[in-house]
C-alpha positions in Angstrom: 22.3 6.1 59.7 21.8 6.2 63.5 21.0 9.9 63.6 18.9 10.0 60.4 15.2 10.8 60.9 12.6 11.1 58.1 9.2 12.6 58.5 6.4 13.6 56.2 3.2 15.6 56.1 0.0 14.6 54.4 0.9 15.6 50.8 2.4 12.3 49.6 2.7 9.7 52.4 3.0 6.7 49.9 6.1 8.3 48.3 7.6 9.0 51.8 7.1 5.3 52.7 8.8 4.2 49.5 11.8 6.4 50.3 12.3 5.1 53.8 11.9 1.5 52.6 14.8 2.2 50.2 16.8 3.8 53.0 16.1 0.9 55.4 14.8 3.2 58.2 11.4 3.7 59.8 9.2 6.7 58.9 9.2 9.1 61.9 6.1 9.4 64.0 4.5 12.8 63.6 0.9 14.0 64.0 -0.2 16.5 61.4 -3.9 17.4 61.6 -6.3 20.4 61.7 -8.3 22.1 64.4 -12.0 22.6 63.9 -11.3 26.1 62.6 -9.0 24.6 59.9 -5.7 25.8 61.6 -3.0 23.1 61.2 -1.6 21.4 64.3 1.5 19.3 64.3 3.6 17.4 66.8 6.7 15.2 66.4 6.4 12.2 68.7 10.0 10.9 68.3 13.0 12.3 70.2 15.1 14.0 67.5 17.6 16.1 69.6 20.8 16.2 67.6 19.4 14.3 64.6 19.7 14.9 60.9 16.1 15.4 60.0 14.5 15.2 56.5 10.9 16.3 56.0 9.3 15.0 52.8 6.4 17.2 51.6 5.6 18.2 48.0 3.6 21.4 48.0 0.9 20.1 45.7 -2.9 20.5 45.7 -4.2 21.8 48.1 -1.0 23.9 47.8 -1.5 26.3 50.7 -2.5 23.5 53.1 0.6 21.4 52.2 2.9 24.4 52.3 1.7 25.3 55.8 2.2 21.7 56.9 5.8 21.8 55.7 6.5 25.1 57.4 5.0 24.0 60.7 6.9 20.7 60.7 10.1 22.5 60.0 9.4 24.8 62.9 8.6 21.9 65.2 11.8 20.2 64.3 13.9 23.3 64.8 12.5 23.8 68.3 13.4 20.2 69.1 17.1 21.0 68.9 17.9 19.0 65.8 21.3 19.2 64.1 20.1 19.9 60.6 16.7 20.1 58.7 16.4 19.3 55.0 13.1 20.1 53.4 12.5 17.4 50.7 10.1 19.0 48.3 9.6 16.7 45.3 7.2 19.2 43.7 7.8 22.9 44.4 4.4 24.8 44.3 4.3 28.4 43.1 7.3 27.7 40.8 5.4 29.1 37.8 5.2 32.4 39.5 9.0 32.9 39.4 8.9 36.3 37.6 6.8 39.4 37.0 4.8 39.3 33.8 3.1 42.6 34.5 3.3 45.6 36.9 2.3 45.1 40.5 2.6 41.3 40.5 4.4 39.3 43.2 7.2 36.8 42.7 5.6 34.1 44.7 8.3 31.5 44.1 10.7 33.8 45.9 8.3 34.4 48.8 7.9 30.7 49.3 11.7 30.2 49.3 11.9 32.9 52.0 9.2 31.3 54.1 10.9 27.9 54.0 14.3 29.5 55.0 12.8 31.6 57.8 10.9 28.5 59.1 14.3 26.9 59.8 15.3 24.7 56.9 19.0 24.3 56.5 18.9 23.0 53.0 16.4 22.0 50.3 16.2 18.8 48.2 13.8 19.1 45.2 13.1 17.6 41.7 12.8 19.4 38.4 12.0 23.0 39.3 9.9 24.7 36.7 12.6 27.4 36.4 16.2 26.5 37.5 16.7 30.1 38.5 14.5 29.4 41.6 17.6 27.8 43.2 19.0 31.3 43.5 15.9 32.4 45.5 17.2 30.5 48.5 20.0 31.6 50.8 20.6 28.0 51.8 21.9 25.1 49.8 19.6 23.5 47.2 20.1 20.1 45.7 18.2 20.0 42.4 17.6 16.5 41.2 16.4 15.6 37.7 13.9 12.8 36.8 14.9 12.8 33.1 16.8 9.5 33.3 13.7 7.8 34.7 11.5 9.0 31.9 14.2 8.2 29.3 14.4 4.6 30.4 10.6 4.3 30.1 10.5 5.7 26.5 13.5 3.5 25.4 11.4 0.4 26.4 8.0 1.5 25.1 8.4 3.7 22.0 9.3 2.5 18.6 12.1 4.3 16.7 12.7 6.5 14.8 12.2 9.1 17.6 11.9 12.9 17.7 11.9 14.6 21.0 9.7 17.7 21.1 9.7 20.6 23.4 6.2 22.2 23.8 7.8 25.7 24.2 11.2 27.4 24.4 11.3 27.0 28.1 11.5 23.2 27.7 14.2 23.1 25.1 17.0 22.3 27.5 15.0 19.4 29.0 14.2 18.1 25.5 17.9 18.3 24.4 18.9 16.2 27.5 16.2 13.6 26.8 17.4 13.5 23.1 20.9 12.7 24.3 19.7 10.0 26.6 17.6 8.3 23.9 20.7 7.9 21.7 22.0 8.7 18.3 19.7 9.5 15.4 17.0 11.1 17.6 15.7 14.3 16.2 14.6 17.5 18.0 11.5 19.7 17.4 10.4 22.9 19.2 6.8 24.0 19.2 5.9 27.7 19.5 2.8 28.3 21.6 0.7 31.3 22.6 -1.4 31.7 25.7 -4.3 34.0 25.0 -5.5 33.5 28.6 -4.0 31.7 31.6 -4.4 27.9 31.3 -5.3 28.3 27.5 -2.9 27.2 24.8 -2.5 27.7 21.1 0.2 26.1 19.1 1.2 28.5 16.3 4.3 26.9 14.8 7.2 24.5 15.0 10.9 24.2 14.2 11.9 20.7 13.2 10.6 17.7 11.2 8.4 15.0 12.7 7.0 13.4 9.6 6.9 9.6 9.8 8.4 9.5 13.3 7.3 8.8 16.8 7.4 11.9 18.9 8.1 12.1 22.6 6.7 15.4 24.0 8.6 16.3 27.2 7.7 18.9 29.8 8.3 19.4 33.6 4.6 19.2 34.5 1.1 18.6 33.2 -1.5 21.0 34.8 -4.7 21.3 32.8 -3.4 19.1 29.9 -4.0 21.8 27.4 -0.4 22.1 26.3 0.0 18.3 25.9 -3.3 17.7 24.0 -2.9 20.8 21.7 0.7 19.9 20.9 -0.3 16.3 20.1 -2.9 17.4 17.7 -0.5 19.7 16.0 2.3 17.1 15.8 0.0 14.6 14.2 -1.2 17.1 11.7 2.5 17.6 10.8 2.9 13.9 10.0 4.0 12.3 13.3 3.0 8.6 13.5 2.4 8.6 17.3 2.8 11.1 20.1 3.8 10.1 23.6 4.0 12.6 26.5 6.4 12.7 29.4 6.3 15.0 32.5 7.8 14.8 35.9 5.0 16.4 37.9 1.3 15.2 37.4 -0.4 18.3 38.7 -3.6 17.2 36.9 -5.7 20.3 37.7 -9.5 20.0 37.1 -10.4 17.3 34.6 -6.9 17.1 33.1 -6.6 13.3 33.5 -9.9 12.7 31.5 -8.8 15.3 28.9 -5.6 13.3 28.4 -7.5 10.1 28.2 -9.7 11.5 25.4 -6.7 13.1 23.6 -4.8 11.7 20.6 -1.8 11.1 22.8 -0.8 7.4 22.7 0.5 7.3 26.3 1.6 9.6 29.1 4.4 8.8 31.5 4.7 10.8 34.8 6.4 10.3 38.2 5.0 10.1 41.7 6.4 13.5 42.9 2.7 14.3 43.3 0.2 11.5 44.1 -2.1 10.6 41.2 -5.7 10.4 42.6 -7.4 7.0 42.0 -10.1 8.8 40.1 -7.5 10.2 37.7 -5.9 6.8 36.9 -6.6 5.5 33.5 -5.1 3.2 30.8 -3.1 6.0 29.2 -1.2 7.1 32.3 1.9 5.3 33.7 3.3 6.5 37.0 7.1 6.0 37.6 8.7 6.2 41.0 11.4 8.7 42.1 11.8 7.0 45.5 15.1 5.4 44.7 16.5 8.7 43.4 15.4 10.7 46.4 16.6 8.0 48.8 20.0 8.0 47.3 20.2 11.8 47.6 19.1 11.7 51.2 21.7 9.0 52.1 24.5 11.0 50.4 23.5 14.3 52.1 23.3 12.5 55.5 26.8 11.1 55.0 28.1 14.4 53.6 28.9 12.8 50.3 28.7 14.5 46.9 25.2 14.6 45.3 26.2 16.3 42.0 26.4 13.0 40.1 22.6 12.6 40.7 21.8 16.0 39.0 22.1 14.7 35.4 
């Protein structure tokens, strides 16, 4: 690990520290601050010539600030004559803008991929992209990890069978099927049908499957406003579910989402620390699970040029 160097921006320093602790290395010394006019300034203090550099930076709120920090750190590393730069992006912002839904709209997820590549990244390491097709937006290798096993272990320990795994929409069906398999035999599957009359507004209009008399685990890649999770929980309980748990990889928690979840009929919500959960958003219903060991293992394998594919499932 002599030539391995790990740096981070300001987006999720606690996660970065957990990762380097798992790796048994020190977090690299870098200054990331702003000028008085709000422009970002960065400087890497360590000598990294010829090193294998990993920059940990989820592009979470404030998304544009953290994205620019990532791009500038990549550029700084590139100009320091490193051997390779891997952008470690536990949460990939703009991922929900991966296609055009109307005329004259951008595909922002593709634009961000181009920016990261042009800045100088040689590969990307990320977790649970909103749309797997985003991997194809990059012209560099992408290692796409899944946090599903971490969530599955939690629900095995804390939920009472019989289970049904529910997908809040058709886009989450594959994720729900994988969780269903991890929870073992006899676990059912349900798929909700939702409608969005406006952005960030959700209406559940139907369901395929049977949840009557069963514990339901509602699984999604992220929780933003909490609308999908709370509306789905209400609908599932109306359909006879005994309790509804929610699991999501990325706790975006926009606006008052955490309070909305606390007041909802959800029994408990499990998320990971790909995005830091603000102290003001912490409450008795939310459990935060760590992805540090998963990311650290991936970084170690990439550094040693070992296969990473076994970590994808």
